[in-house]
C-alpha positions as a printed Julia matrix, in Angstrom:
108×3 Matrix{Float64}:
 -65.1   -26.35    7.95
 -63.26  -27.3    11.16
 -65.56  -30.28   11.66
 -64.79  -31.62    8.18
 -61.09  -31.25    8.85
 -61.47  -33.08   12.16
 -63.42  -35.89   10.48
 -60.76  -36.29    7.78
 -57.97  -36.36   10.34
 -59.86  -38.95   12.38
 -60.41  -41.12    9.32
 -56.73  -40.87    8.36
 -55.69  -41.89   11.86
 -58.12  -44.8    11.86
 -56.71  -45.95    8.52
 -53.17  -45.88    9.94
 -54.21  -47.99   12.91
 -56.04  -50.48   10.69
 -52.9   -50.88    8.53
 -50.83  -51.56   11.64
 -53.31  -54.23   12.68
 -53.16  -55.86    9.26
 -49.35  -55.81    9.28
 -49.3   -57.61   12.62
 -51.03  -60.61   11.07
 -48.83  -60.94    7.99
 -47.86  -64.29    6.6
 -44.23  -65.37    6.96
 -42.25  -66.99    4.16
 -39.06  -69.02    4.46
 -36.87  -67.82    1.58
 -34.86  -71.06    1.75
 -37.8   -73.36    1.09
 -40.55  -71.34   -0.61
 -41.29  -71.78   -4.29
 -41.54  -68.83   -6.67
 -45.34  -68.72   -6.53
 -45.3   -68.4    -2.73
 -42.61  -65.71   -2.78
 -44.64  -63.79   -5.38
 -47.82  -64.07   -3.31
 -46.42  -63.2     0.14
 -43.7   -60.64   -0.49
 -44.51  -57.01   -1.25
 -42.8   -55.69   -4.38
 -41.76  -59.16   -5.54
 -43.37  -60.28   -8.75
 -42.99  -63.53  -10.68
 -39.63  -62.66  -12.24
 -37.98  -61.55   -8.98
 -39.45  -64.55   -7.19
 -37.93  -66.83   -9.82
 -34.61  -64.96   -9.46
 -34.65  -65.69   -5.7
 -35.2   -69.41   -6.34
 -32.49  -69.49   -9.03
 -30.02  -67.67   -6.76
 -30.76  -70.09   -3.93
 -30.19  -73.1    -6.22
 -26.9   -71.68   -7.52
 -25.51  -70.4    -4.19
 -27.13  -72.48   -1.47
 -29.39  -71.45    1.36
 -29.58  -67.86    2.54
 -27.79  -67.5     5.87
 -29.68  -64.35    6.83
 -32.61  -62.25    5.66
 -30.23  -59.46    4.62
 -28.47  -61.89    2.23
 -31.57  -61.65    0.04
 -30.17  -58.29   -1.12
 -27.5   -60.27   -3.03
 -30.19  -61.23   -5.54
 -30.16  -58.86   -8.5
 -33.14  -56.49   -8.37
 -33.69  -56.75   -4.63
 -32.49  -53.84   -2.57
 -32.74  -52.45    0.93
 -36.16  -50.89    0.37
 -37.63  -54.26   -0.64
 -36.12  -55.87    2.45
 -37.5   -53.07    4.62
 -41.03  -53.44    3.21
 -40.92  -57.18    3.88
 -39.09  -57.2     7.21
 -41.89  -58.95    9.08
 -42.61  -61.45    6.32
 -39.22  -63.07    5.66
 -37.5   -65.84    7.57
 -34.6   -68.14    6.78
 -36.09  -70.93    8.88
 -35.12  -72.58   12.09
 -35.7   -71.25   15.54
 -34.86  -67.74   16.57
 -31.45  -67.64   18.22
 -31.65  -68.02   21.96
 -30.48  -65.11   24.04
 -27.34  -65.94   26.0
 -27.89  -66.43   29.68
 -26.74  -63.56   31.85
 -24.1   -64.82   34.23
 -25.05  -64.54   37.87
 -22.38  -63.0    40.05
 -21.76  -64.98   43.19
 -21.33  -63.0    46.33
 -19.19  -64.07   49.23
 -21.08  -65.62   52.14
 -21.08  -63.52   55.27
């Protein structure tokens, strides 16, 4: 009985690791340029009607300034954003980190 339990635990752990590997290779979608079909295909929990709502919101209000602004679309909440965190972008380059100023020391 212990061996069956160990096998099941091992299989469950392997499944978790395989899901993490799949998540690392997820497709990204730019919510400012994607059409409804692409949003429907790439985003988890977004079907055709919500995808169309995203496009309609974008047309009425302009481009999304951040990924979190997607929550302004009716029917999209924090849990949907959380499930799609690694899939959504608003385009452009990632903001550059500010340079750390170097303190000058007095010459001795």
